[in-house]
C-alpha positions, 0 to 999 in steps of 0.5 A, spaced: 644 443 277 650 448 277 652 450 284 652 457 286 658 461 290 657 467 293 658 473 289 664 475 292 668 470 288 664 473 281 669 476 276 676 478 276 675 486 274 676 491 279 677 485 284 682 486 290 688 482 291 685 479 297 678 477 293 683 474 287 687 470 292 680 467 295 677 466 288 684 462 287 683 458 293 676 456 292 678 453 285 683 448 289 676 445 290 671 447 284 675 449 278 669 452 275 669 457 280 669 464 276 671 461 270 667 466 265 672 471 268 678 467 268 684 470 263 685 464 259 690 467 255 695 469 261 701 465 261 703 468 268 704 464 274 698 463 278 702 462 285 696 461 289 692 457 284 698 452 284 700 451 292 697 444 292 701 442 286 707 445 290 705 442 296 704 435 293 712 435 290 714 438 297 710 432 301 715 427 297 720 429 302 716 426 308 720 420 306 726 422 310 721 421 316 717 415 314 722 411 311 721 405 306 719 398 306 718 393 300 711 393 300 710 401 300 715 401 294 711 395 290 704 399 292 707 405 289 709 402 283 703 398 282 699 404 283 703 408 278 702 403 272 695 402 273 694 410 273 699 411 267 694 406 263 688 410 265 691 416 263 694 413 256 689 408 255 683 413 257 684 420 258 688 420 252 686 415 247 679 415 249 677 421 251 681 426 247 681 421 241 676 416 241 680 411 238 675 406 241 668 405 244 666 403 251 660 403 256 658 409 260 660 405 266 667 403 264 668 410 261 667 413 268 671 408 272 677 409 268 675 417 268 676 416 276 682 412 276 685 417 271 682 423 276 686 420 281 693 422 278 691 429 280 692 431 272 685 434 273 679 432 270 678 428 263 674 433 259 680 438 261 685 433 259 682 432 252 680 439 251 687 441 252 690 435 248 685 436 242 688 443 242 695 441 242 694 437 236 690 443 232 696 447 233 702 443 235 708 446 236 705 453 233 704 459 237 697 457 240 700 450 242 700 452 250 706 446 251 710 446 245 718 446 247 719 450 241 715 456 243 716 456 250 722 452 252 723 445 255 721 447 262 715 451 260 713 445 256 714 440 261 710 444 267 710 451 266 704 451 262 700 447 268 701 453 273 698 459 269 691 461 268 691 459 260 693 452 263 687 452 268 682 454 263 678 449 259 675 450 252 668 447 252 667 447 245 673 442 244 669 437 248 662 438 246 661 431 245 663 429 253 659 435 256 652 430 256 655 426 261 654 429 268 658 424 272 664 426 267 663 434 268 662 433 276 669 429 277 672 434 272 669 440 276 671 438 282 678 435 280 681 435 287 676 430 290 678 424 287 685 425 289 683 427 296 679 420 297 685 416 294 690 419 298 685 418 304 684 411 302 691 409 301 692 412 308 687 408 311 690 401 308 697 403 311 694 404 318 690 397 317 696 393 315 700 396 320 695 393 325 693 387 322 700 385 318 705 388 322 710 384 318 710 388 312 713 394 315 708 399 313 703 404 316 699 410 314 703 415 313 709 411 309 704 408 305 701 415 303 708 418 302 710 412 297 703 410 294 700 417 293 705 423 294 711 420 290 707 415 285 703 421 283 709 426 282 713 421 278 706 419 274 705 427 273 713 428 270 712 421 266 706 424 263 708 431 261 715 428 259 711 427 252 710 434 251 717 436 253 722 431 251 718 427 245 718 434 241 726 435 242 729 428 243 728 422 239 727 420 231 722 422 226 719 417 221 714 422 219 714 429 216 708 431 221 709 439 220 711 439 228 717 436 231 714 430 234 719 424 235 719 417 237 723 415 243 724 408 245 725 410 252 719 414 253 715 409 250 717 404 256 716 409 261 709 411 259 706 405 256 707 406 249 706 414 249 713 415 247 712 413 239 709 420 239 711 422 231 707 416 230 701 418 234 702 425 230 702 422 223 695 418 225 692 420 232 686 416 230 689 410 231 688 406 238 696 403 237 702 408 237 707 403 236 706 402 228 711 396 228 711 390 231 717 391 235 715 398 237 713 396 244 706 399 246 703 396 253 697 401 253 695 398 246 696 391 249 692 392 255 686 395 250 687 389 246 686 385 252 680 389 254 677 388 247 678 381 248 674 381 254 668 385 251 669 391 255 671 396 249 670 395 242 671 398 235 678 399 236 681 404 230 686 400 227 692 403 223 690 405 216 693 400 210 696 406 207 699 409 213 702 402 214 705 402 207 708 409 208 711 406 215 714 400 211 717 404 205 720 410 210 723 404 214 726 401 208 729 408 205 732 409 212 735 402 212 738 403 205 741 410 207 744 408 213 
């Protein structure tokens, strides 16, 4: 069932500024509101629409009032890495590229975990990423540093109507799952619930385990606000830094690069030139020494029978990798 909203929010043509602002506020809660009339080509800043994004960043400043504790920092790190795996392993390698198979239940669980990262829904994420691969570093690529500059590729694209729009044709294979469409449409719901749960955990610990030195607000600031903001910037660093900083093993027709440090930060996503050479592979580290923690985690899930049919690196790509590395060693 498609939820209907009052006619006041239908359409943008001829709309007064107040109605336009109202529609964008509604979109904080329902990203599909007025979607048929969204200007999917506009790259202008939509200030009203990004107020929650700005507020999330500003909320990190509350740390000066809450202070810190070892438990709060450790909780933030754990939640960061858990959600990073959900983004890299499932939002990216599963929803965007389908590099393995899993059950409907598992895809929903990791879809929820990924959605708690406040990087919008899994279908939106997959649609934009598939578009990126079709037009990498070309004019149509929404987050290319070659086209829009570093800061645009890093975060600017996330603040405009072209970034908010989702091309359903890119993700027709996922539209049959109503539960995925729900968390994709109401993409603020899961992060809000996660924030409330973390606050509740902090308040509970303040009452029942005061020796940990934390409370609801402190755990909310560290475990959700700071953890989520750092997670966002780590994720989008692949859009920006991995197209300007690093080494190129393959000639891929774009400017994708491999970067060891970004690979560590993003659980393996930093082997971006490898990924653009063969995006269908579940692995992004093509050599044994290219650390790809997401791959290790997915391998473990496969051993446990939670996922299966993992797409390997084709033999010809493995041979090409070894040949290029050998040539580079001889030239150095």
